[in-house]
C-alpha positions in Angstrom: -4.2 -69.3 23.7 -0.3 -71.0 24.3 1.6 -71.9 21.2 3.2 -75.3 21.8 7.5 -74.8 21.7 7.7 -76.8 18.7 5.7 -74.5 16.3 8.4 -72.4 14.6 8.3 -69.2 14.4 7.0 -68.9 11.4 4.0 -70.4 11.9 3.7 -68.7 15.4 3.9 -65.3 13.3 1.2 -66.5 10.8 -1.3 -67.3 13.5 -0.4 -64.3 15.1 -1.2 -62.2 11.9 -4.5 -64.0 11.8 -5.7 -63.7 15.4 -5.1 -59.9 14.6 -7.0 -59.8 11.8 -10.0 -62.2 13.1 -9.6 -59.3 16.3 -9.9 -56.5 14.0 -13.3 -57.8 13.1 -14.4 -57.7 16.6 -16.1 -54.1 15.7 -18.9 -54.8 12.9 -21.2 -52.2 11.7 -24.3 -53.2 10.0 -26.5 -50.8 8.7 -30.0 -51.2 9.3 -31.7 -48.7 7.2 -33.5 -51.5 5.0 -36.7 -53.4 5.2 -38.9 -51.7 8.4 -42.2 -52.0 8.7 -44.1 -48.6 9.1 -47.4 -48.0 10.5 -49.0 -44.5 11.0 -50.9 -43.7 14.0 -50.7 -45.3 17.5 -50.9 -48.9 17.9 -51.4 -50.6 21.2 -49.2 -53.1 21.7 -46.9 -52.8 18.9 -43.3 -53.1 21.0 -43.9 -57.1 21.3 -42.0 -59.4 19.4 -45.0 -61.1 18.2 -47.6 -58.2 16.8 -48.5 -58.7 13.5 -47.1 -56.0 11.2 -47.9 -57.7 7.8 -50.2 -55.4 6.3 -47.9 -52.7 7.7 -46.3 -50.6 4.6 -42.4 -51.7 4.3 -40.3 -48.8 4.3 -36.2 -48.0 3.9 -35.2 -45.3 6.8 -34.3 -42.3 6.3 -38.0 -41.3 6.1 -40.1 -38.7 6.9 -43.7 -40.1 6.6 -44.8 -36.4 7.2 -44.0 -34.9 3.9 -46.2 -37.1 2.0 -48.9 -34.6 3.0 -51.5 -33.9 2.7 -51.2 -30.0 2.9 -53.8 -28.8 4.8 -54.8 -25.3 7.0 -56.1 -27.9 9.3 -53.4 -29.5 10.7 -52.5 -29.0 14.0 -49.1 -28.0 13.0 -50.2 -24.6 11.3 -48.1 -22.1 9.6 -45.3 -23.5 11.8 -45.1 -26.6 10.8 -46.0 -26.2 6.8 -49.4 -27.2 7.7 -48.3 -30.8 6.8 -49.6 -33.7 9.1 -48.2 -34.8 12.5 -48.9 -37.4 15.3 -47.9 -40.9 16.3 -46.1 -43.5 14.1 -44.4 -46.8 14.7 -41.4 -48.5 12.9 -40.6 -52.1 13.6 -37.8 -54.5 12.0 -35.9 -57.5 12.7 -32.2 -57.4 13.9 -29.8 -59.7 12.1 -27.9 -61.0 15.2 -26.8 -64.8 13.7 -23.3 -63.5 13.1 -22.6 -62.2 17.0 -20.5 -63.9 19.0 -20.4 -65.4 22.2 -19.5 -62.3 25.2 -20.1 -59.6 22.8 -21.6 -56.5 22.8 -25.0 -55.3 20.9 -25.5 -51.4 20.6 -28.1 -50.3 18.3 -27.6 -46.6 17.0 -29.7 -44.0 15.5 -28.5 -40.3 14.3 -32.2 -38.7 14.5 -35.8 -39.6 15.8 -38.1 -36.8 15.1 -39.8 -36.9 18.0 -40.3 -38.2 21.2 -38.9 -41.6 20.6 -39.5 -44.8 22.7 -37.3 -47.7 21.9 -37.9 -51.5 22.5 -36.5 -54.7 21.8 -38.6 -57.8 22.4 -41.0 -56.0 24.3 -38.1 -54.5 26.7 -37.9 -50.6 26.6 -35.1 -49.3 26.0 -35.2 -45.5 26.8 -37.5 -42.3 25.6 -35.6 -39.3 23.8 -37.5 -36.4 23.3 -35.0 -34.4 21.0 -35.1 -35.6 17.2 -32.0 -33.9 16.5 -29.6 -35.2 18.4 -28.4 -39.3 18.3 -28.7 -41.8 20.5 -27.6 -45.7 21.0 -29.1 -48.5 23.0 -27.0 -51.9 24.3 -29.5 -54.8 23.5 -27.2 -57.7 24.4 -29.1 -58.7 27.3 -32.5 -58.5 25.9 -31.6 -60.7 22.7 -33.3 -64.0 22.0 -31.0 -67.2 22.2 -33.5 -69.4 20.3 -34.4 -69.2 16.7 -37.4 -66.6 17.3 -36.6 -63.2 15.3 -35.3 -60.2 17.7 -37.5 -57.6 17.0 -36.6 -53.8 17.4 -39.8 -51.2 17.6 -39.7 -47.5 17.4 -42.5 -45.4 18.4 -42.4 -41.3 17.4 -44.8 -39.5 18.5 -44.6 -35.6 17.4 -48.6 -34.8 18.0 -48.5 -32.1 20.7 -48.6 -29.4 18.0 -47.3 -26.6 16.9 -44.0 -28.0 18.7 -41.5 -25.9 16.2 -41.1 -22.7 14.3 -40.5 -24.3 11.3 -41.2 -28.0 9.4 -39.5 -31.0 11.7 -40.9 -34.0 9.7 -41.9 -36.9 11.7 -40.3 -40.5 11.7 -36.8 -42.0 12.0 -35.3 -39.2 9.5 -31.4 -40.2 10.0 -29.7 -43.6 9.5 -29.5 -46.4 11.9 -26.7 -49.1 12.5 -26.1 -52.2 14.8 -22.6 -52.1 15.9 -21.2 -55.0 17.7 -17.7 -55.1 19.6 -15.7 -57.1 22.3 -16.8 -56.5 25.8 -13.6 -54.2 26.1 -14.3 -51.1 23.5 -13.7 -47.8 22.6 -17.1 -45.5 24.0 -19.5 -44.5 21.3 -17.6 -40.9 20.2 -14.6 -41.8 22.2 -12.1 -41.3 20.4 -10.9 -37.6 19.2 -7.8 -36.4 17.1 -6.8 -32.9 17.8 -3.6 -30.7 16.7 -1.4 -29.3 20.1 1.4 -27.2 19.6 4.6 -29.0 20.5 7.6 -28.2 22.3 10.2 -25.8 20.0 7.5 -25.2 17.6 5.1 -27.1 15.1 2.5 -28.9 15.8 1.7 -32.6 17.4 -1.0 -35.0 17.0 -3.3 -35.8 20.0 -5.7 -39.1 20.0 -7.4 -39.1 23.2 -9.6 -42.6 23.5 -12.5 -43.3 26.4 -12.3 -46.7 26.7 -15.4 -49.1 28.6 -15.0 -52.5 29.8 -18.1 -54.4 30.0 -17.0 -57.5 31.1 -15.5 -59.1 35.2 -11.9 -59.1 33.9 -9.7 -56.3 33.9 -7.4 -55.7 30.9 -4.0 -54.1 30.3 -4.8 -51.9 26.9 -2.9 -49.8 24.5 -3.5 -47.6 21.4 -2.2 -48.3 18.0 -2.7 -45.3 15.8 -2.2 -45.1 11.6 -2.8 -41.9 10.1 -4.1 -41.9 6.2 -4.6 -39.4 3.8 -7.5 -38.7 1.4 -6.0 -41.2 -1.4 -6.5 -44.0 1.4 -2.1 -43.7 1.5 -0.2 -43.8 4.7 1.1 -40.7 5.9 4.4 -40.7 6.6 6.9 -40.4 8.9 4.3 -39.4 11.4 3.9 -42.7 13.6 4.2 -44.9 15.5 2.6 -42.6 17.7 3.4 -43.2 21.3 1.0 -44.9 23.6 1.0 -46.0 27.1 -0.3 -49.3 28.1 -2.9 -49.3 31.5 -5.0 -51.7 33.0 -9.0 -50.8 32.3 -10.7 -52.1 35.5 -13.7 -54.6 35.4 -17.2 -52.7 34.5 -14.8 -49.5 34.3 -13.9 -46.9 32.0 -10.2 -45.7 31.0 -8.5 -42.7 29.2 -5.9 -43.5 26.9 -3.8 -41.0 24.8 -1.4 -40.9 22.3 0.3 -38.8 20.2 2.4 -37.9 17.3 4.3 -35.6 14.7 2.3 -33.8 12.9 5.1 -31.6 10.8 3.9 -33.2 7.4 0.0 -33.1 7.9 -1.0 -30.2 5.5 -3.5 -27.8 7.1 -7.4 -28.0 6.3 -8.5 -24.7 4.8 -11.7 -23.1 2.9 -9.9 -23.6 -0.5 -8.2 -26.9 0.6 -10.0 -28.6 2.6 -7.5 -31.7 3.5 -9.1 -34.4 5.4 -7.2 -37.3 7.0 -7.8 -40.4 8.6 -6.9 -41.6 12.1 -7.5 -45.4 12.3 -7.1 -46.1 15.9 -6.9 -49.2 17.4 -7.3 -50.4 21.1 -5.0 -53.6 22.0 -4.7 -55.9 24.7 -1.7 -58.4 24.9 -1.0 -58.1 21.1 -4.9 -58.8 20.0 -6.8 -56.4 18.7 -9.9 -55.5 20.3 -11.9 -52.7 18.7 -10.9 -50.6 16.1 -12.3 -47.2 14.6 -11.9 -44.6 11.6 -12.0 -41.0 12.6 -11.7 -38.7 9.9 -10.2 -35.2 10.8 -8.3 -32.1 9.8 -5.7 -29.9 11.2 -6.4 -25.8 11.1 -5.8 -23.2 13.4 -9.2 -21.1 13.8 -9.5 -18.2 16.1 -11.6 -15.7 17.0 -10.1 -12.1 18.4 -11.6 -9.0 20.1 -10.1 -6.3 17.5 -9.7 -7.8 13.9 -12.7 -10.9 13.6 -11.9 -14.3 13.1 -8.5 -16.2 11.7 -7.8 -19.2 10.0 -4.6 -20.6 10.1 -3.0 -17.0 10.5 -5.3 -15.1 7.6 -7.7 -12.9 9.0 -11.1 -13.4 7.4 -14.6 -12.7 7.5 -17.4 -15.1 8.3 -19.4 -14.8 5.0 -22.4 -17.3 6.3 -25.9 -18.1 5.6 -28.3 -19.9 8.3 -29.7 -23.2 7.1 -32.5 -24.8 8.0 -32.4 -28.9 8.2 -35.3 -29.7 5.5 -34.4 -31.1 2.1 -37.3 -29.6 0.6 -39.1 -32.1 -1.1 -37.5 -34.8 1.2 -38.5 -33.2 4.2 -36.5 -34.1 7.1 -34.7 -37.3 6.0 -32.2 -35.9 3.3 -30.2 -37.5 1.0 -26.8 -35.9 1.5 -26.6 -35.2 -2.8 -29.4 -32.6 -2.1 -26.7 -31.1 0.9 -24.0 -31.5 -1.8 -25.7 -29.3 -4.5 -27.2 -26.8 -2.4 -23.5 -26.0 -0.5 -22.3 -26.3 -3.9 -23.8 -23.2 -4.9 -23.7 -21.4 -2.0 -20.2 -22.0 -2.1 -20.2 -20.5 -6.1 -21.4 -17.0 -5.0 -18.4 -16.3 -1.7 -20.6 -17.8 0.8 -17.9 -19.7 3.2 -20.0 -20.8 6.8 -22.9 -22.2 7.4 -25.1 -22.0 10.7 -27.4 -24.8 11.7 -30.5 -23.1 12.5 -31.4 -23.9 15.3 -30.2 -27.2 16.0 -27.6 -29.5 15.3 -27.2 -31.1 11.7 -27.2 -34.7 10.7 -23.2 -36.1 10.8 -23.4 -36.3 6.7 -23.8 -32.5 6.7 -20.8 -31.7 8.6 -18.8 -34.6 6.6 -19.8 -32.5 3.3 -18.7 -29.1 4.7 -15.8 -30.6 6.1 -14.8 -32.0 2.4 -16.2 -29.1 0.8 -14.3 -26.5 3.1 -17.1 -24.6 4.8 -17.0 -23.3 8.0 -20.1 -24.1 10.2 -21.6 -22.8 13.6 -22.9 -26.0 15.3 -26.2 -24.7 17.3 -28.1 -26.6 19.5 -32.0 -24.9 20.7 -34.3 -22.7 19.6 -35.1 -22.3 23.1 -34.9 -23.1 26.5 -37.5 -23.4 29.1 -39.7 -20.7 28.0 -41.9 -21.6 25.5 -41.9 -20.0 21.7 -44.6 -23.1 20.7 -46.8 -25.1 23.2 -45.1 -28.6 22.4 -41.7 -27.3 21.9 -38.3 -28.2 23.8 -39.3 -25.8 26.1 -40.9 -28.9 28.2 -38.3 -31.3 28.3 -35.1 -28.6 28.6 -34.5 -28.8 32.2 -33.9 -33.1 32.3 -32.4 -33.4 28.7 -30.5 -30.0 27.5 -27.3 -31.3 29.0 -27.5 -34.7 27.4 -28.3 -33.6 24.4 -25.6 -30.8 24.2 -22.9 -33.4 25.8 -23.8 -36.4 23.2 -23.9 -33.9 19.9 -20.2 -32.0 21.0 -19.2 -35.6 21.4 -20.1 -36.3 17.6 -19.3 -33.5 16.3 -15.9 -32.5 17.6 -13.5 -34.2 15.5 -15.2 -32.1 12.4 -12.8 -29.1 11.2 -15.4 -27.3 9.6 -17.1 -26.5 13.2 -15.3 -23.4 14.6 -18.1 -22.1 16.6 -20.8 -23.9 19.2 -24.2 -22.2 19.9 -26.1 -22.4 22.9 -29.5 -21.2 21.7 -31.3 -18.8 19.2 -33.3 -15.9 20.1 -33.8 -17.6 24.0 -36.6 -16.0 26.0 -35.6 -16.8 28.8 -32.9 -13.9 28.9 -35.3 -11.4 30.8 -34.8 -13.6 33.8 -31.2 -12.7 34.2 -30.2 -14.9 37.3 -32.3 -17.9 35.5 -30.5 -17.2 31.8 -26.9 -17.0 33.6 -27.5 -20.4 35.3 -28.6 -22.1 32.3 -26.0 -20.4 29.8 -23.1 -21.2 32.4 -24.2 -24.7 32.5 -24.0 -25.4 28.9 -21.0 -23.3 28.3 -19.3 -25.6 30.7 -20.9 -28.9 28.9 -19.2 -27.5 25.8 -16.0 -26.9 27.4 -15.8 -30.1 29.3 -16.6 -32.3 25.6 -14.4 -29.7 23.7 -12.1 -27.1 25.2 -10.3 -26.1 21.6 -13.7 -24.2 20.7 -15.2 -20.9 21.5 -19.2 -20.7 22.1 -21.6 -18.4 21.5 -25.0 -17.8 21.3 -27.7 -15.4 19.4 -28.6 -12.7 21.4 -32.1 -10.9 20.2 -34.1 -9.3 22.5 -33.5 -5.5 23.0 -30.9 -4.9 25.2 -33.4 -3.6 27.8 -33.3 -7.2 28.7 -30.1 -6.2 28.9 -28.4 -9.1 28.0 -24.8 -7.2 27.5 -24.9 -5.8 30.7 -26.2 -8.3 33.1 -24.2 -10.9 33.0 -24.9 -13.3 30.5 -23.3 -12.1 27.2 -20.3 -12.0 29.3 -20.6 -16.0 29.8 -19.6 -16.2 26.1 -16.8 -16.8 24.5 -17.7 -15.0 21.7 -20.8 -12.3 21.6 -23.4 -12.8 18.9 -26.0 -11.4 18.2 -29.4 -11.2 15.5 -29.8 -8.2 13.9 -28.7 -5.6 16.4 -25.4 -4.4 15.3 -25.6 -0.9 16.7 -26.2 -2.3 19.9 -23.4 -5.3 19.7 -20.9 -2.3 18.6 -21.7 -0.3 21.7 -21.4 -3.8 23.8 -17.6 -4.0 22.1 -16.8 -0.3 22.6 -17.9 -1.2 26.5 -16.0 -4.5 26.4 -13.2 -3.9 24.0 -12.0 -7.5 25.1 -15.4 -9.2 23.9 -15.0 -11.3 20.5 -18.4 -10.5 18.4 -20.3 -12.0 15.4 -23.2 -11.4 13.3 -25.6 -14.6 14.0 -28.2 -13.7 12.1 -28.6 -10.4 9.9 -30.3 -9.5 7.1 -29.5 -9.2 2.9 -29.4 -5.4 2.7 -26.4 -3.3 1.3 -25.7 -2.0 4.8 -25.6 -5.0 6.7 -22.9 -6.0 4.5 -20.9 -2.8 4.8 -21.2 -2.9 8.4 -19.1 -6.4 8.5 -16.8 -5.3 5.8 -16.0 -2.3 7.3 -16.0 -3.0 11.2 -12.6 -4.8 11.9 -14.1 -6.3 15.6 -17.0 -8.0 13.3 -16.1 -11.9 13.1 -18.3 -12.2 10.3 -22.2 -12.9 10.1 -25.0 -15.3 8.8 -27.7 -13.8 6.6 -31.1 -15.0 7.2 -31.7 -17.4 5.2 -29.6 -19.1 2.4 -31.6 -21.4 1.4 -35.8 -21.4 1.4 -37.2 -23.9 4.0 -40.7 -25.4 5.1 -42.4 -24.0 7.9 -42.5 -20.7 10.0 -45.3 -19.5 7.2 -47.3 -16.4 8.0 -50.4 -17.5 6.9 -51.8 -20.1 4.5 -51.3 -20.5 1.4 -48.1 -19.8 2.3 -46.0 -23.5 3.2 -42.9 -21.8 3.7 -41.3 -18.6 6.1 -41.4 -15.2 5.2 -44.4 -15.5 2.8 -42.7 -15.1 -0.5 -39.4 -16.6 0.9 -35.7 -14.7 1.1 -33.5 -17.7 0.4 -30.5 -16.6 -1.8 -31.4 -20.7 -3.4 -34.8 -22.1 -3.8 -36.0 -25.3 -2.4 -34.7 -26.7 -5.8 -31.4 -25.4 -5.4 -32.0 -22.7 -7.9 -30.2 -19.6 -7.4 -32.1 -16.5 -7.1 -30.9 -13.3 -8.4 -30.2 -12.1 -4.7 -27.8 -14.5 -5.1 -25.7 -13.6 -7.5 -26.3 -9.5 -6.4 -24.7 -11.3 -2.8 -21.6 -13.2 -5.1 -20.7 -9.7 -7.0 -20.2 -8.6 -3.0 -18.4 -11.7 -1.7 -16.5 -13.5 -4.6 -13.8 -12.2 -6.7 -14.4 -14.6 -9.6 -15.1 -12.8 -12.5 -18.8 -12.5 -12.9 -21.9 -10.3 -14.4 -25.7 -11.1 -13.9 -28.5 -8.9 -15.6 -32.3 -8.6 -13.8 -35.1 -6.6 -14.2 -36.3 -4.9 -10.9 -40.0 -5.2 -11.2 -42.0 -2.9 -8.7 -44.9 -4.9 -7.2 -47.4 -4.1 -4.3 -48.3 -7.9 -2.8 -49.3 -7.4 1.0 -48.4 -10.7 3.1 -51.8 -12.0 4.6 -50.5 -10.8 8.5 -47.9 -9.9 10.7 -45.3 -12.8 10.1 -44.4 -12.9 13.9 -41.0 -10.8 14.1 -42.3 -8.1 16.0 -43.3 -5.6 13.2 -45.8 -4.2 11.1 -47.7 -6.4 8.0 -44.8 -5.6 5.3 -45.7 -5.1 1.8 -42.9 -6.4 -1.2 -42.2 -3.7 -2.8 -40.0 -4.6 -5.7 -38.1 -7.7 -7.1 -35.1 -9.0 -9.3 -36.3 -11.1 -12.2 -33.8 -12.9 -14.6 -35.7 -12.3 -17.9 -36.5 -10.3 -20.5 -40.2 -11.1 -20.9 -42.5 -8.8 -18.9 -46.3 -9.3 -19.0 -46.6 -6.4 -21.1 -44.8 -6.3 -24.5 -45.8 -3.0 -25.5 -43.9 0.4 -25.2 -42.9 0.5 -21.5 -39.7 1.5 -19.5 -37.9 -1.1 -17.6 -35.2 -0.8 -14.8 -32.2 -2.7 -15.6 -29.9 -3.6 -13.7 -26.0 -5.8 -13.4 -24.1 -6.9 -10.7 -20.4 -7.9 -11.6 -16.8 -8.0 -10.0 -15.6 -6.6 -13.4 -14.5 -2.7 -13.7 -17.1 -1.8 -16.2 -20.7 -3.6 -17.4 -21.9 -2.4 -20.7 -25.3 -3.1 -21.7 -26.2 -4.1 -25.1 -30.2 -4.2 -26.6 -30.3 -6.1 -29.7 -27.0 -5.2 -30.5 -27.3 -1.5 -29.7 -25.2 -0.1 -27.0 -27.4 1.8 -24.5 -23.8 2.7 -22.3 -20.6 1.6 -20.1 -21.0 1.9 -16.6 -18.1 1.9 -14.2 -18.6 -0.9 -11.3 -18.0 1.2 -8.4 -18.1 0.7 -5.5 -19.4 -2.9 -6.4 -21.7 -3.5 -4.0 -24.4 -0.5 -5.9 -25.6 -2.1 -9.1 -25.1 -0.5 -12.3 -28.4 0.7 -13.6 -30.3 1.7 -17.0 -33.8 2.6 -17.8 -34.5 1.0 -21.0 -37.1 1.5 -23.6 -38.3 -2.3 -23.8 -38.2 -3.8 -27.4 -38.2 -7.7 -27.6 -35.3 -9.1 -28.4 -32.4 -9.8 -26.6 -30.3 -7.9 -23.5 -26.8 -8.4 -23.4 -24.2 -7.0 -20.7 -20.6 -7.2 -21.1 -18.6 -7.2 -18.3 -14.6 -5.6 -18.6 -11.6 -5.6 -16.4 -9.8 -2.9 -18.4 -10.0 -3.3 -21.9 -10.6 -7.5 -21.6 -13.6 -9.0 -21.7 -14.2 -11.5 -18.8 -17.7 -12.0 -18.2 -21.3 -11.9 -20.2 -24.9 -12.3 -19.3 -27.9 -12.8 -22.1 -31.8 -12.1 -21.6 -33.5 -13.2 -24.2 -37.8 -12.4 -24.8 -39.4 -15.5 -24.6 -42.2 -16.6 -27.4 -44.8 -19.3 -26.3 -43.8 -22.5 -24.5 -42.9 -25.4 -27.2 -41.2 -27.8 -25.4 -39.4 -29.2 -22.5 -35.3 -29.2 -21.8 -34.2 -31.2 -19.7 -30.7 -31.1 -17.8 -28.9 -32.3 -14.9 -25.3 -31.9 -13.0 -25.0 -35.4 -11.9 -24.9 -37.3 -15.3 -23.7 -40.4 -13.3 -26.2 -41.8 -10.7 -24.8 -44.0 -7.9 -26.8 -46.4 -5.9 -27.5 -45.5 -2.3 -30.1 -43.7 -0.6 -27.8 -40.8 0.0 -27.7 -40.6 -3.9 -29.8 -38.9 -6.3 -30.0 -37.1 -9.1 -31.7 -33.7 -9.6 -33.0 -33.4 -13.4 -34.2 -29.9 -14.1 -37.1 -29.2 -16.4 -37.9 -25.9 -18.2 -40.3 -24.9 -20.4 -39.1 -23.5 -23.5 -40.3 -21.5 -26.4 -39.1 -23.1 -30.2 -35.7 -21.3 -29.7 -34.6 -22.9 -26.3 -35.1 -19.6 -24.3 -36.8 -20.2 -20.7 -40.8 -19.0 -20.8 -41.0 -17.3 -17.3 -44.7 -17.3 -17.1 -45.3 -21.0 -18.0 -47.0 -23.2 -15.1 -47.9 -26.4 -17.4 -48.0 -29.7 -15.3 -44.9 -31.8 -16.4 -45.0 -35.5 -15.7 -41.8 -37.9 -15.3 -41.0 -41.0 -16.2 -38.1 -43.2 -15.7 -36.8 -46.1 -18.1 -33.9 -48.0 -17.4 -32.7 -48.8 -13.4 -34.2 -45.7 -11.6 -37.3 -43.9 -10.5 -38.4 -40.6 -9.5 -38.2 -40.2 -5.9 -39.6 -36.7 -5.1 -40.9 -33.6 -7.3 -41.0 -29.6 -6.5 -40.3 -26.4 -7.9 -39.7 -24.5 -5.5 -43.1 -22.2 -4.8 -43.9 -21.2 -1.5 -47.6 -21.2 -2.2 -48.0 -24.8 -4.3 -49.7 -27.7 -2.4 -49.1 -30.3 -4.7 -47.4 -33.6 -3.4 -43.8 -33.9 -3.2 -44.3 -37.2 -3.7 -45.2 -38.5 -7.0 -44.1 -38.0 -10.8 -45.7 -35.1 -11.8 -45.7 -31.4 -10.8 -46.5 -27.6 -12.4 -43.8 -25.9 -13.8 -43.1 -22.3 -11.4 -41.4 -19.8 -13.4 -41.0 -22.1 -16.3 -38.9 -24.9 -14.2 -39.7 -27.9 -12.1 -37.4 -30.7 -10.5 -37.5 -34.4 -10.3 -35.5 -36.3 -7.9 -34.3 -39.3 -9.8 -32.8 -42.3 -7.7 -31.1 -45.5 -9.1 -33.1 -48.7 -8.1 -31.5 -52.0 -8.8 -28.7 -53.2 -11.8 -26.1 -51.2 -14.1 -26.8 -49.6 -16.9 -28.8 -46.5 -18.8 -31.6 -44.2 -16.9 -33.6 -42.3 -19.3 -35.8 -39.1 -17.9 -38.7 -38.4 -19.8 -40.7 -35.1 -19.2 -44.1 -34.2 -20.7 -46.8 -31.8 -20.5 -49.7 -31.5 -23.1 -49.2 -29.6 -25.9 -45.3 -29.4 -25.3 -42.8 -31.3 -27.1 -41.1 -34.0 -24.8 -37.4 -33.2 -23.1 -35.3 -37.0 -21.8 -31.9 -36.9 -20.5 -29.9 -40.0 -19.7 -27.8 -40.6 -16.9 -25.9 -43.7 -16.2 -25.6 -46.1 -13.2 -22.4 -47.5 -13.1 -21.4 -51.3 -12.4 -19.9 -52.2 -9.2 -21.3 -49.5 -7.4 
C-alpha cells in the first residue's frame, strides 16, 4: 500500500500502527476441543463430509473412551492394559473457518491421538501417525470448501491390535487440538527456540533462533523483532532490542533467522525459584508483522560431570527422582492439568526434585507444570525399538517413524527449562544384537543433538552385562550412561571408563539404593520405580495396576503412602515426623509379574492408623520417620521413651502393647518441638467428612477439584477398614467428572457419582460447568451422616 504524499506524518503513523496491529493477528489460534461427535467401533464412510453422525455421542476432547470400561478379564488388552477395552473409534467436527482470510494458511494441530490415527478433511486423507504420545499437524488449506457447505474434520483411531503396550495407554483424542491460521510467510511449527549462551567477556546472552517458511510464490525480506516479558507480564528491561538481520526467504523456501540480546538481568531458573520468562517473537517484512509466537523459557546452567554427578547453576545436587507413567487414574490418558498439579505438588513436598516420563513423551502441559513448579525432567521417547515386548506395540512402526517422532518431540519440548536429559529408550530388547542396536542408537542420538545440541542423551540399560552393553560400544554412544536396577554393574563400568557420566534411570525404593546414590559422588541421581500408582502392567486379574498391590509413593488419587513419608525423612530437611504400624502379612501375588524373578510375597506393610483389627492385648511394631534429632512416643499420655534419629534413614522403632486411645510422636531438634504426629483408635463409622485443597474451582477443561471423602467415627477419626459405598451429588454450576479410591483390585467404574471407600477414603473429581457461584458437594452413604463442602466458581473465569 502506498500513502499519498499529502497524508500527514501523524496520520501515516496511525495507519501504520493499525496495519501492524492487524497483521499481528495474522496468526490466529482457535481451540478445537469442543463439540466433537464420537462413535465407538468402525464406521464405513465416516471420513466423508456428508456422513450422518447425528446419533453419535457429543464429546469434548481430550477424551479417553477406554477409561469408561468396563473392566473385564476377557478384554484383549489383558493385564497390560488394565483389562479395559480397546478397538476403533471415530471423531468428527466442523472446522470454524469462516474468518480465514484470502491467502492465509490453515493448520490443524493434535497434541496426541492414541493410537494409529488417520485424519481426513472433507474426505481428503491428510495422514497417518501410529504413536499416540507425539503431537503432529496437518495443513488443510488446499482442501477447504469455498461454498457454504461445512468443512468436516474426521479422525479414526485404532488400538485394536492388543496388547499394544505394557501399561494402560487409553484410546482416543487424548490431548488438545487446535486450528492455527497464519500468513503464507510464517514461523515453522515449533520452529522458534530461545537459549542462553556464554557471552564474550563473561555473562550470558539470549539467542533466539527461528525457522521461517514461505508458502507463497513471492520472495520476502524478513527479520525478527523480539520482546521479553517476566512472569508478571511486565517487559524485561534493559534487555533489547535484540539484534536481527533482514534476509530474503525464497518462494516455497525456508530460512533460519537469529536474534541476540544481553541476558545479564535474567534471573536463573532453579528448583526453589523456577523463574519463567516469555519471548514475544515477531516476524516482520517491510514494516509489517507477518507472524507472532510467544515462547515461555527459563535460563539455567545444567550439566553432568563424570566425577561429581549433576550440577545446576553451579550447585552440585542429586537427582532425587521418580518414574511417572502418563495416565491420570480415573481420567485415563486424558488428564486435566489440575490432576497433575496435585500429584506433582505432593511429590515435591516429600523431596522429589526430578521426574522421568516413563516411558514416552508427556503432554506439553505436564512439562509446563514442571517448569513452573521447579521439577527436573528426563524426557523419554520409547519403551521398545524393533524387538517387541507385546505383539501390537511400537516395534511395528519403529524403523519408519522413530526418527520423525523423536525430531517432533525434541522440537516441541526443547524450550522447557525443566528438561535436563533426553532418553532414547527403556530396557530395549534389541541390545543383544550389538551392531544393530548401535546403529539405531547412533541415529537417535544424532537426531536429539541436531534438534537440541544443549542437552545430553541417555538410555535405560537393563539387560545383564552378558549383553555387553557396557563394553560393546553401545554405552559409549550415550552422553550419560543410565541403568535400571544394576548399581554394581554401573559403578564397575564407571571405574573402567572414568570419563563416563552415570545415572540410575530406574531403581527400587529400598534404603540401600538411597545410600548408594548418597555416598557415590559420580552418581548423578536416580529415579524410583514408581512415583505414582498407574493403570496396567498388572500381574493378573483382579489387579488392574502394576506390581499387584502397587508401589507408588502416592496412590492414583494423590494420597501419600507411609513409604512416601519415609522417603521424605531421607530426602527433605523440613521438620517432620510420621507414625505408622508395621504389619506383617503373607499375601502371595497370583503369578510371576514378568520381571524375571520368582513369585513374590509381600511380607510387611506400613499402616498409618492405630486401629488394628484385633483390639485385644497384643504387641504392635510402631515406627517413626523424622528429620528431627529425637522422637518421643506417647500412648495415652504416657511416654514410651525417646529415640535418637541417627542415622536419619533408619526409623525409630518401638514395640508397643496395644491399648486403644491416642498414639503421639513428638519430634525435637535440641529441646525445641518441631513436629508432631498423632494416631487415634477409630470407633464404628458414623459420618462422612469432605475436604479439598481446591476451594476455588476454575472453568476450563484442565481445571478440576479433588474432593476427598473420609468415613469417620463420631469423634472425627478416620475408620481405616470402612468400605461404605459413597454417593456424591453436586448443587450449583458443577458436576462430578470422575470418582476413584485408589484400590488396585476395584473394578468399579471411574465414571459416575458413587464409589466405595478404600481404607476409609475415596475421591470425587468435580468440574465447573457454566456460570459463577457456589458449588456445593454432598456425600451420602446409608447409615452415615452426610458430609458437604462448598467450592467457589469465580465470575469472569
